[in-house]
SERO-4910 file (N, C-alpha, C, O; in steps of 0.05 Angstrom, whole numbers):
BEGIN
 pado doro    nc1    nc2    nc3   cac1   cac2   cac3    cc1    cc2    cc3    oc1    oc2    oc3
  Unk    A  -1295   -982  -1846  -1279   -971  -1820  -1255   -992  -1823  -1260  -1015  -1828
  Unk    A  -1229   -984  -1821  -1204   -997  -1823  -1196   -997  -1791  -1193   -977  -1777
  Unk    A  -1193  -1021  -1784  -1181  -1020  -1758  -1154  -1037  -1758  -1149  -1058  -1771
  Unk    A  -1136  -1022  -1740  -1104  -1033  -1742  -1102  -1045  -1704  -1111  -1033  -1685
  Unk    A  -1092  -1061  -1704  -1083  -1078  -1679  -1058  -1084  -1682  -1051  -1101  -1699
  Unk    A  -1046  -1074  -1671  -1011  -1079  -1663  -1006  -1093  -1652  -1014  -1092  -1628
  Unk    A   -992  -1113  -1660   -977  -1133  -1642   -950  -1139  -1648   -940  -1138  -1671
  Unk    A   -936  -1147  -1622   -905  -1145  -1623   -903  -1171  -1606   -921  -1185  -1596
  Unk    A   -876  -1175  -1603   -866  -1195  -1589   -865  -1193  -1556   -859  -1174  -1541
  Unk    A   -875  -1224  -1548   -893  -1221  -1522   -921  -1219  -1523   -934  -1235  -1509
  Unk    A   -936  -1202  -1537   -962  -1201  -1523   -977  -1213  -1515   -979  -1235  -1525
  Unk    A   -992  -1208  -1499  -1014  -1218  -1496  -1037  -1224  -1514  -1047  -1204  -1525
  Unk    A  -1048  -1248  -1519  -1060  -1251  -1548  -1091  -1240  -1539  -1105  -1229  -1556
  Unk    A  -1101  -1243  -1515  -1123  -1243  -1517  -1132  -1206  -1512  -1155  -1197  -1514
  Unk    A  -1112  -1196  -1506  -1105  -1168  -1512  -1121  -1158  -1536  -1138  -1140  -1536
  Unk    A  -1113  -1175  -1556  -1105  -1168  -1588  -1132  -1187  -1592  -1149  -1171  -1600
  Unk    A  -1144  -1215  -1590  -1155  -1226  -1605  -1186  -1223  -1594  -1203  -1231  -1609
  Unk    A  -1196  -1210  -1565  -1208  -1200  -1562  -1228  -1178  -1576  -1248  -1185  -1588
  Unk    A  -1220  -1154  -1573  -1221  -1131  -1585  -1226  -1141  -1612  -1246  -1132  -1623
  Unk    A  -1211  -1160  -1626  -1221  -1170  -1659  -1243  -1182  -1659  -1256  -1174  -1679
  Unk    A  -1257  -1200  -1644  -1273  -1220  -1650  -1304  -1197  -1651  -1324  -1200  -1665
  Unk    A  -1296  -1174  -1630  -1316  -1148  -1631  -1313  -1137  -1651  -1329  -1145  -1669
  Unk    A  -1299  -1122  -1657  -1295  -1099  -1683  -1301  -1113  -1702  -1317  -1101  -1716
  Unk    A  -1294  -1140  -1713  -1292  -1151  -1750  -1323  -1150  -1754  -1336  -1150  -1775
  Unk    A  -1331  -1150  -1725  -1365  -1157  -1737  -1388  -1129  -1737  -1412  -1127  -1739
  Unk    A  -1365  -1110  -1733  -1386  -1085  -1740  -1393  -1082  -1761  -1379  -1096  -1776
  Unk    A  -1412  -1068  -1773  -1414  -1071  -1810  -1390  -1058  -1826  -1372  -1045  -1816
  Unk    A  -1391  -1063  -1846  -1369  -1049  -1867  -1338  -1048  -1853  -1325  -1027  -1857
  Unk    A  -1326  -1071  -1835  -1308  -1061  -1824  -1285  -1080  -1831  -1293  -1102  -1839
  Unk    A  -1256  -1078  -1830  -1239  -1090  -1845  -1225  -1088  -1816  -1228  -1068  -1802
  Unk    A  -1207  -1114  -1807  -1184  -1112  -1780  -1161  -1117  -1799  -1165  -1129  -1821
  Unk    A  -1134  -1108  -1790  -1120  -1112  -1798  -1096  -1118  -1774  -1096  -1101  -1756
  Unk    A  -1077  -1139  -1770  -1063  -1145  -1749  -1037  -1132  -1767  -1035  -1132  -1792
  Unk    A  -1016  -1121  -1748   -995  -1104  -1763   -970  -1106  -1738   -979  -1107  -1715
  Unk    A   -945  -1106  -1742   -926  -1117  -1728   -905  -1095  -1743   -907  -1089  -1767
  Unk    A   -884  -1084  -1726   -856  -1075  -1740   -851  -1087  -1764   -851  -1074  -1785
  Unk    A   -848  -1111  -1762   -834  -1131  -1789   -858  -1151  -1793   -867  -1162  -1773
  Unk    A   -867  -1156  -1819   -875  -1183  -1820   -869  -1203  -1817   -847  -1208  -1824
  Unk    A   -887  -1227  -1804   -873  -1253  -1793   -887  -1267  -1777   -910  -1275  -1781
  Unk    A   -873  -1273  -1755   -887  -1293  -1741   -882  -1279  -1701   -860  -1277  -1690
  Unk    A   -903  -1273  -1691   -903  -1259  -1672   -918  -1280  -1650   -939  -1293  -1651
  Unk    A   -897  -1276  -1631   -903  -1302  -1604   -914  -1287  -1581   -904  -1264  -1577
  Unk    A   -931  -1296  -1567   -942  -1284  -1546   -933  -1296  -1519   -919  -1317  -1520
  Unk    A   -938  -1285  -1497   -928  -1280  -1474   -916  -1306  -1463   -894  -1312  -1454
  Unk    A   -952  -1327  -1470   -945  -1349  -1457   -926  -1368  -1475   -927  -1391  -1469
  Unk    A   -912  -1363  -1495   -893  -1380  -1511   -911  -1407  -1523   -906  -1429  -1532
  Unk    A   -929  -1396  -1518   -947  -1430  -1538   -967  -1415  -1565   -977  -1428  -1583
  Unk    A   -968  -1395  -1564   -990  -1382  -1588   -971  -1364  -1608   -958  -1347  -1595
  Unk    A   -966  -1363  -1638   -958  -1350  -1645   -975  -1344  -1662   -993  -1360  -1667
  Unk    A   -972  -1312  -1679   -991  -1303  -1699   -973  -1297  -1732   -953  -1282  -1732
  Unk    A   -980  -1306  -1751   -970  -1292  -1771   -979  -1270  -1783   -997  -1269  -1800
  Unk    A   -963  -1248  -1773   -970  -1215  -1783   -961  -1214  -1812   -939  -1220  -1822
  Unk    A   -985  -1203  -1824   -973  -1200  -1859   -977  -1175  -1870   -980  -1169  -1893
  Unk    A   -976  -1155  -1843   -969  -1133  -1846   -948  -1108  -1829   -949  -1104  -1804
  Unk    A   -932  -1096  -1844   -914  -1086  -1825   -910  -1053  -1827   -904  -1039  -1846
  Unk    A   -913  -1050  -1811   -915  -1021  -1803   -909   -999  -1819   -920   -977  -1813
  Unk    A   -889  -1001  -1844   -885   -986  -1869   -910   -987  -1887   -918   -968  -1901
  Unk    A   -918  -1004  -1887   -945  -1009  -1911   -971   -998  -1902   -990   -998  -1918
  Unk    A   -973   -987  -1868  -1009   -978  -1855   -987   -950  -1850   -963   -950  -1845
  Unk    A  -1002   -930  -1852  -1006   -903  -1856  -1031   -887  -1838  -1031   -865  -1826
  Unk    A  -1050   -904  -1842  -1078   -889  -1838  -1093   -918  -1816  -1087   -941  -1814
  Unk    A  -1110   -903  -1803  -1130   -931  -1788  -1152   -896  -1781  -1145   -872  -1777
  Unk    A  -1180   -909  -1783  -1208   -901  -1763  -1195   -914  -1737  -1195   -899  -1718
  Unk    A  -1187   -933  -1735  -1185   -945  -1699  -1160   -958  -1697  -1155   -976  -1712
  Unk    A  -1147   -952  -1681  -1124   -964  -1673  -1121   -976  -1649  -1126   -961  -1630
  Unk    A  -1114  -1002  -1643  -1118  -1008  -1609  -1091  -1027  -1604  -1086  -1044  -1622
  Unk    A  -1076  -1025  -1585  -1056  -1023  -1574  -1059  -1048  -1553  -1070  -1043  -1531
  Unk    A  -1051  -1073  -1558  -1055  -1093  -1538  -1037  -1090  -1510  -1026  -1069  -1506
  Unk    A  -1036  -1103  -1500  -1009  -1106  -1476   -997  -1135  -1477   -998  -1152  -1495
  Unk    A   -981  -1133  -1445   -966  -1157  -1448   -950  -1158  -1422   -946  -1137  -1409
  Unk    A   -941  -1183  -1413   -928  -1182  -1394   -901  -1162  -1385   -899  -1149  -1364
  Unk    A   -888  -1163  -1401   -853  -1158  -1412   -850  -1143  -1428   -834  -1125  -1426
  Unk    A   -870  -1150  -1460   -858  -1141  -1478   -864  -1110  -1482   -851  -1096  -1497
  Unk    A   -884  -1102  -1465   -895  -1076  -1467   -864  -1059  -1462   -858  -1040  -1477
  Unk    A   -851  -1064  -1445   -826  -1052  -1433   -814  -1048  -1456   -810  -1025  -1462
  Unk    A   -805  -1069  -1476   -791  -1057  -1501   -793  -1046  -1511   -774  -1032  -1519
  Unk    A   -818  -1042  -1518   -838  -1028  -1538   -840  -1010  -1528   -857  -1000  -1542
  Unk    A   -835   -986  -1503   -838   -963  -1503   -815   -949  -1507   -815   -925  -1504
  Unk    A   -787   -964  -1516   -769   -957  -1520   -759   -956  -1553   -739   -945  -1562
  Unk    A   -780   -970  -1568   -767   -972  -1596   -790   -945  -1605   -814   -942  -1610
  Unk    A   -766   -929  -1605   -771   -902  -1623   -782   -901  -1657   -795   -881  -1663
  Unk    A   -778   -918  -1674   -793   -924  -1690   -823   -932  -1689   -839   -921  -1704
  Unk    A   -832   -954  -1671   -847   -959  -1669   -869   -929  -1656   -891   -922  -1666
  Unk    A   -862   -922  -1643   -874   -901  -1618   -876   -871  -1648   -891   -853  -1644
  Unk    A   -864   -872  -1665   -855   -859  -1684   -886   -860  -1703   -899   -842  -1715
  Unk    A   -889   -884  -1700   -908   -893  -1727   -939   -888  -1709   -958   -874  -1717
  Unk    A   -938   -902  -1683   -961   -896  -1667   -967   -873  -1670   -991   -870  -1672
  Unk    A   -949   -847  -1671   -958   -827  -1666   -970   -814  -1686   -989   -798  -1681
  Unk    A   -960   -820  -1719   -967   -815  -1749   -994   -830  -1752  -1011   -824  -1769
  Unk    A   -996   -850  -1734  -1028   -867  -1744  -1041   -845  -1727  -1055   -828  -1738
  Unk    A  -1034   -845  -1694  -1059   -831  -1695  -1070   -804  -1701  -1092   -796  -1694
  Unk    A  -1053   -792  -1715  -1052   -766  -1731  -1086   -769  -1747  -1104   -753  -1750
  Unk    A  -1084   -797  -1755  -1110   -800  -1771  -1139   -815  -1764  -1159   -815  -1778
  Unk    A  -1134   -827  -1733  -1155   -838  -1733  -1175   -825  -1720  -1174   -802  -1713
  Unk    A  -1205   -847  -1716  -1224   -825  -1712  -1220   -837  -1667  -1222   -823  -1648
  Unk    A  -1214   -866  -1669  -1206   -866  -1639  -1183   -885  -1640  -1180   -901  -1658
  Unk    A  -1166   -880  -1617  -1141   -885  -1613  -1147   -906  -1575  -1155   -897  -1554
  Unk    A  -1139   -930  -1582  -1150   -943  -1569  -1123   -962  -1549  -1099   -962  -1555
  Unk    A  -1134   -976  -1529  -1110   -996  -1521  -1126  -1010  -1492  -1145  -1002  -1477
  Unk    A  -1105  -1039  -1493  -1127  -1053  -1471  -1092  -1068  -1460  -1071  -1076  -1471
  Unk    A  -1104  -1065  -1423  -1082  -1071  -1407  -1053  -1052  -1420  -1054  -1032  -1434
  Unk    A  -1030  -1065  -1410  -1005  -1046  -1409   -997  -1031  -1435   -979  -1014  -1438
  Unk    A  -1023  -1043  -1458  -1018  -1025  -1490  -1021   -992  -1473   -998   -982  -1474
  Unk    A  -1034   -979  -1463  -1025   -953  -1450  -1005   -946  -1443  -1000   -922  -1439
  Unk    A   -989   -966  -1441   -966   -945  -1433   -947   -947  -1458   -927   -933  -1453
  Unk    A   -946   -956  -1476   -951   -949  -1504   -953   -921  -1518   -934   -909  -1530
  Unk    A   -982   -912  -1515   -998   -892  -1514   -979   -864  -1496   -973   -842  -1504
  Unk    A   -975   -876  -1469   -969   -852  -1450   -951   -847  -1457   -948   -823  -1458
  Unk    A   -928   -863  -1466   -897   -863  -1470   -897   -853  -1498   -879   -838  -1505
  Unk    A   -917   -860  -1513   -914   -835  -1552   -923   -813  -1546   -921   -798  -1566
  Unk    A   -934   -799  -1522   -944   -772  -1506   -966   -768  -1509   -974   -748  -1498
  Unk    A   -985   -785  -1523  -1006   -779  -1529  -1023   -780  -1501  -1039   -762  -1498
  Unk    A  -1020   -796  -1481  -1045   -787  -1457  -1036   -767  -1442  -1050   -762  -1423
  Unk    A  -1010   -751  -1446  -1008   -731  -1426  -1030   -709  -1414  -1041   -694  -1431
  Unk    A  -1036   -706  -1393  -1056   -693  -1374  -1077   -711  -1382  -1096   -700  -1370
  Unk    A  -1089   -733  -1395  -1106   -749  -1385  -1112   -764  -1372  -1090   -772  -1363
  Unk    A  -1131   -776  -1360  -1133   -802  -1349  -1132   -834  -1363  -1144   -835  -1385
  Unk    A  -1122   -854  -1355  -1118   -878  -1362  -1124   -899  -1347  -1116   -900  -1324
  Unk    A  -1134   -914  -1356  -1121   -942  -1334  -1105   -959  -1359  -1102   -954  -1382
  Unk    A  -1097   -984  -1340  -1079  -1003  -1349  -1084  -1028  -1328  -1097  -1025  -1308
  Unk    A  -1073  -1053  -1334  -1069  -1067  -1307  -1060  -1062  -1289  -1039  -1049  -1287
  Unk    A  -1078  -1074  -1268  -1072  -1062  -1241  -1047  -1059  -1221  -1045  -1048  -1199
  Unk    A  -1025  -1079  -1240  -1004  -1081  -1220   -988  -1060  -1234   -986  -1040  -1220
  Unk    A   -975  -1058  -1257   -958  -1032  -1261   -977  -1003  -1275   -967   -991  -1295
  Unk    A  -1001   -994  -1263  -1019   -970  -1271   -998   -955  -1262   -984   -945  -1280
  Unk    A   -991   -951  -1239   -976   -927  -1235   -954   -920  -1249   -943   -900  -1240
  Unk    A   -942   -931  -1270   -922   -924  -1290   -938   -904  -1311   -927   -893  -1331
  Unk    A   -956   -902  -1306   -968   -886  -1328   -962   -853  -1322   -961   -836  -1340
  Unk    A   -960   -847  -1288   -949   -817  -1285   -926   -814  -1291   -916   -793  -1283
  Unk    A   -911   -831  -1306   -883   -827  -1308   -883   -804  -1337   -868   -786  -1342
  Unk    A   -902   -814  -1351   -906   -804  -1376   -931   -788  -1378   -946   -790  -1397
  Unk    A   -935   -772  -1359   -958   -752  -1349   -982   -758  -1359   -994   -741  -1373
  Unk    A   -989   -777  -1355  -1025   -793  -1353  -1029   -796  -1326  -1013   -805  -1310
  Unk    A  -1054   -788  -1321  -1064   -790  -1297  -1084   -820  -1292  -1108   -823  -1299
  Unk    A  -1064   -841  -1274  -1079   -876  -1273  -1109   -861  -1262  -1115   -839  -1253
  Unk    A  -1120   -882  -1267  -1142   -888  -1244  -1159   -916  -1253  -1168   -922  -1275
  Unk    A  -1160   -929  -1230  -1171   -960  -1231  -1200   -958  -1235  -1218   -957  -1218
  Unk    A  -1202   -956  -1268  -1229   -956  -1282  -1224   -982  -1305  -1203   -985  -1317
  Unk    A  -1245   -998  -1308  -1248  -1019  -1327  -1243  -1003  -1359  -1231  -1012  -1378
  Unk    A  -1254   -983  -1356  -1261   -973  -1382  -1253   -927  -1377  -1266   -912  -1363
  Unk    A  -1237   -923  -1388  -1231   -889  -1388  -1235   -885  -1413  -1229   -902  -1429
  Unk    A  -1245   -860  -1420  -1250   -846  -1438  -1238   -812  -1435  -1247   -795  -1419
  Unk    A  -1217   -810  -1455  -1209   -787  -1458  -1214   -773  -1479  -1196   -779  -1495
  Unk    A  -1229   -754  -1491  -1224   -743  -1518  -1223   -770  -1536  -1239   -787  -1527
  Unk    A  -1211   -776  -1552  -1217   -792  -1576  -1202   -819  -1564  -1208   -839  -1578
  Unk    A  -1188   -824  -1546  -1175   -837  -1533  -1188   -858  -1507  -1191   -850  -1484
  Unk    A  -1193   -885  -1516  -1208   -902  -1497  -1183   -922  -1488  -1172   -936  -1504
  Unk    A  -1178   -922  -1469  -1164   -947  -1454  -1173   -968  -1433  -1190   -960  -1417
  Unk    A  -1167   -985  -1432  -1179  -1010  -1416  -1157  -1021  -1398  -1132  -1019  -1400
  Unk    A  -1173  -1034  -1381  -1150  -1039  -1358  -1145  -1075  -1366  -1148  -1084  -1389
  Unk    A  -1139  -1089  -1343  -1128  -1121  -1361  -1139  -1138  -1367  -1155  -1151  -1353
  Unk    A  -1130  -1143  -1399  -1125  -1160  -1415  -1165  -1175  -1420  -1169  -1179  -1444
  Unk    A  -1187  -1182  -1404  -1212  -1191  -1407  -1225  -1159  -1414  -1244  -1155  -1429
  Unk    A  -1207  -1133  -1398  -1225  -1113  -1410  -1226  -1100  -1436  -1239  -1080  -1441
  Unk    A  -1211  -1113  -1452  -1205  -1101  -1483  -1233  -1119  -1495  -1235  -1119  -1519
  Unk    A  -1251  -1133  -1479  -1278  -1141  -1494  -1294  -1124  -1497  -1306  -1120  -1518
  Unk    A  -1297  -1110  -1477  -1312  -1089  -1462  -1310  -1066  -1473  -1329  -1053  -1480
  Unk    A  -1284  -1059  -1476  -1277  -1036  -1491  -1280  -1028  -1523  -1278  -1008  -1536
  Unk    A  -1286  -1059  -1529  -1280  -1068  -1562  -1320  -1056  -1554  -1324  -1033  -1561
  Unk    A  -1335  -1065  -1547  -1364  -1072  -1539  -1372  -1030  -1533  -1386  -1018  -1549
  Unk    A  -1365  -1022  -1520  -1367   -995  -1514  -1361   -975  -1542  -1374   -956  -1550
  Unk    A  -1340   -985  -1553  -1326   -966  -1574  -1346   -986  -1606  -1341   -978  -1628
  Unk    A  -1358  -1000  -1603  -1373  -1011  -1622  -1403   -998  -1613  -1422   -999  -1630
  Unk    A  -1406   -990  -1595  -1440   -975  -1582  -1439   -948  -1589  -1460   -935  -1595
  Unk    A  -1412   -937  -1589  -1410   -898  -1612  -1412   -903  -1637  -1429   -893  -1652
  Unk    A  -1395   -922  -1644  -1402   -926  -1677  -1422   -939  -1698  -1428   -928  -1720
  Unk    A  -1432   -962  -1689  -1455   -968  -1696  -1482   -975  -1681  -1501   -986  -1692
  Unk    A  -1480   -968  -1658  -1508   -961  -1644  -1502   -985  -1625  -1482  -1000  -1621
  Unk    A  -1533   -982  -1613  -1537  -1002  -1595  -1543  -1027  -1601  -1531  -1045  -1591
  Unk    A  -1569  -1033  -1625  -1579  -1042  -1626  -1557  -1066  -1644  -1559  -1090  -1638
  Unk    A  -1538  -1058  -1665  -1513  -1069  -1676  -1500  -1090  -1657  -1499  -1114  -1660
  Unk    A  -1488  -1071  -1631  -1472  -1075  -1608  -1475  -1102  -1601  -1458  -1119  -1601
  Unk    A  -1509  -1104  -1592  -1523  -1117  -1574  -1524  -1146  -1592  -1520  -1166  -1578
  Unk    A  -1527  -1150  -1621  -1525  -1163  -1629  -1501  -1174  -1635  -1501  -1198  -1643
  Unk    A  -1478  -1161  -1634  -1444  -1170  -1633  -1442  -1185  -1612  -1430  -1207  -1610
  Unk    A  -1457  -1171  -1589  -1452  -1185  -1572  -1455  -1214  -1563  -1441  -1232  -1556
  Unk    A  -1489  -1207  -1569  -1501  -1240  -1577  -1489  -1265  -1593  -1488  -1288  -1586
  Unk    A  -1475  -1251  -1625  -1463  -1274  -1636  -1443  -1279  -1620  -1447  -1303  -1613
  Unk    A  -1424  -1270  -1609  -1401  -1280  -1598  -1404  -1295  -1565  -1386  -1301  -1550
  Unk    A  -1438  -1297  -1560  -1437  -1297  -1529  -1430  -1297  -1513  -1427  -1317  -1499
  Unk    A  -1422  -1266  -1506  -1414  -1254  -1483  -1424  -1242  -1464  -1431  -1218  -1463
  Unk    A  -1426  -1264  -1443  -1442  -1260  -1420  -1429  -1272  -1392  -1434  -1294  -1381
  Unk    A  -1412  -1254  -1386  -1395  -1263  -1359  -1416  -1267  -1344  -1438  -1256  -1342
  Unk    A  -1402  -1289  -1327  -1421  -1294  -1311  -1398  -1315  -1284  -1403  -1339  -1278
  Unk    A  -1376  -1299  -1273  -1357  -1309  -1259  -1365  -1310  -1235  -1379  -1293  -1225
  Unk    A  -1355  -1335  -1218  -1358  -1343  -1192  -1349  -1338  -1183  -1350  -1352  -1163
  Unk    A  -1333  -1318  -1181  -1324  -1298  -1157  -1318  -1266  -1174  -1316  -1260  -1198
  Unk    A  -1316  -1248  -1145  -1313  -1224  -1162  -1284  -1207  -1152  -1277  -1184  -1149
  Unk    A  -1273  -1228  -1150  -1238  -1217  -1146  -1231  -1207  -1173  -1212  -1191  -1170
  Unk    A  -1238  -1208  -1199  -1226  -1190  -1223  -1220  -1165  -1218  -1198  -1155  -1222
  Unk    A  -1245  -1148  -1204  -1231  -1122  -1195  -1214  -1121  -1173  -1218  -1133  -1152
  Unk    A  -1189  -1105  -1180  -1167  -1103  -1154  -1183  -1090  -1137  -1171  -1099  -1117
  Unk    A  -1201  -1077  -1128  -1218  -1058  -1108  -1225  -1078  -1097  -1220  -1078  -1073
  Unk    A  -1238  -1102  -1107  -1252  -1114  -1090  -1236  -1144  -1081  -1251  -1155  -1065
  Unk    A  -1214  -1160  -1084  -1196  -1168  -1083  -1193  -1164  -1053  -1199  -1143  -1043
  Unk    A  -1181  -1192  -1032  -1165  -1194  -1022  -1140  -1197  -1016  -1128  -1215  -1028
  Unk    A  -1126  -1180   -995  -1097  -1172   -999  -1080  -1207  -1002  -1058  -1210  -1012
  Unk    A  -1095  -1230   -991  -1080  -1251   -996  -1080  -1259  -1018  -1061  -1271  -1028
  Unk    A  -1107  -1251  -1034  -1104  -1259  -1062  -1090  -1244  -1077  -1078  -1254  -1096
  Unk    A  -1089  -1217  -1073  -1069  -1201  -1090  -1041  -1209  -1084  -1026  -1198  -1101
  Unk    A  -1033  -1219  -1072  -1011  -1224  -1065  -1002  -1258  -1083   -980  -1266  -1089
  Unk    A  -1023  -1270  -1086  -1021  -1297  -1097  -1018  -1295  -1131  -1004  -1311  -1144
  Unk    A  -1038  -1272  -1145  -1039  -1262  -1171  -1009  -1251  -1176   -996  -1256  -1197
  Unk    A   -999  -1230  -1150   -981  -1221  -1154   -953  -1237  -1164   -936  -1228  -1180
  Unk    A   -954  -1265  -1150   -934  -1288  -1152   -932  -1293  -1176   -911  -1291  -1189
  Unk    A   -962  -1302  -1190   -962  -1307  -1215   -958  -1297  -1235   -952  -1309  -1256
  Unk    A   -963  -1262  -1229   -946  -1253  -1248   -918  -1250  -1259   -911  -1248  -1282
  Unk    A   -897  -1250  -1230   -877  -1247  -1227   -869  -1267  -1244   -855  -1261  -1263
  Unk    A   -877  -1296  -1240   -864  -1321  -1255   -870  -1323  -1277   -862  -1341  -1291
  Unk    A   -888  -1303  -1286   -893  -1297  -1324   -877  -1279  -1331   -872  -1275  -1355
  Unk    A   -865  -1262  -1310   -851  -1240  -1320   -822  -1246  -1320   -805  -1233  -1332
  Unk    A   -819  -1268  -1305   -792  -1284  -1312   -789  -1294  -1339   -771  -1287  -1354
  Unk    A   -809  -1310  -1345   -814  -1329  -1367   -802  -1305  -1384   -779  -1306  -1394
  Unk    A   -820  -1282  -1388   -819  -1263  -1411   -796  -1253  -1421   -792  -1247  -1445
  Unk    A   -774  -1249  -1395   -750  -1248  -1395   -735  -1260  -1409   -715  -1249  -1420
  Unk    A   -740  -1283  -1409   -721  -1307  -1423   -733  -1306  -1452   -719  -1308  -1473
  Unk    A   -762  -1303  -1453   -776  -1305  -1474   -767  -1278  -1505   -767  -1278  -1529
  Unk    A   -760  -1260  -1481   -750  -1239  -1509   -733  -1235  -1504   -722  -1224  -1524
  Unk    A   -711  -1236  -1479   -677  -1227  -1478   -679  -1201  -1461   -663  -1183  -1462
  Unk    A   -700  -1200  -1445   -701  -1170  -1439   -675  -1173  -1408   -684  -1172  -1385
  Unk    A   -650  -1175  -1412   -635  -1176  -1391   -631  -1153  -1385   -637  -1150  -1361
  Unk    A   -624  -1131  -1395   -618  -1100  -1386   -632  -1093  -1367   -623  -1088  -1345
  Unk    A   -660  -1093  -1377   -685  -1092  -1352   -692  -1101  -1334   -708  -1091  -1319
  Unk    A   -676  -1129  -1332   -697  -1148  -1318   -708  -1134  -1283   -728  -1125  -1272
  Unk    A   -679  -1139  -1277   -686  -1119  -1251   -708  -1094  -1236   -716  -1091  -1213
  Unk    A   -711  -1082  -1257   -737  -1061  -1258   -757  -1073  -1268   -775  -1057  -1266
  Unk    A   -763  -1093  -1278   -787  -1105  -1284   -801  -1123  -1271   -825  -1129  -1274
  Unk    A   -778  -1136  -1248   -781  -1147  -1233   -792  -1142  -1208   -806  -1154  -1192
  Unk    A   -780  -1123  -1208   -790  -1099  -1183   -817  -1095  -1186   -835  -1102  -1171
  Unk    A   -817  -1083  -1204   -849  -1074  -1221   -867  -1089  -1210   -883  -1079  -1194
  Unk    A   -867  -1116  -1219   -884  -1133  -1207   -890  -1153  -1190   -904  -1173  -1194
  Unk    A   -868  -1142  -1159   -869  -1155  -1141   -888  -1131  -1129   -898  -1133  -1107
***
């Protein structure tokens, strides 16, 4: 099983590494981190770097494609025609094409989610409708061979969901135990629908702060006003 995880500048690292920790444990599976160009990829936090060894020019097929999200970086990637064309070409070869968080925006802007239900991070989820997708506030959404996950931590759940389809319940349970994934949060506000309005406002302020940091990190000056408007 060949798993491709696409990375780009400003990516949210858990969006990529969460699914990686699950999928790499499936039998007979190899995971490749791929970027538009080889070299250093900086996370949206600005504090974590990853040295990517493969470029999109070297990768022509995959059994599973994973597109992680980001705070701001996805906005730039949505306009990167070269990357979108690569995603469409890889998608022709996949058994499963997946996304985490705002990664679904890349799939939608590539035209892969037209007419399909999809999820994303709770803040920008409605942007999906701009590209013909049908936004739904669910943690995992499966439509045909496309599986989209909600924000950040949902990528782990998505990968376990996918693992169950590929290697079955017993091995997936073993993988879950191997990584000791047993979430027991002290609050139930991880779901947008459960959070109080004041909590949503505080979370929104944190996201706006991260957005401003991301604009500085990526130099996305042209689109800064629309990005900050989206994060409010």
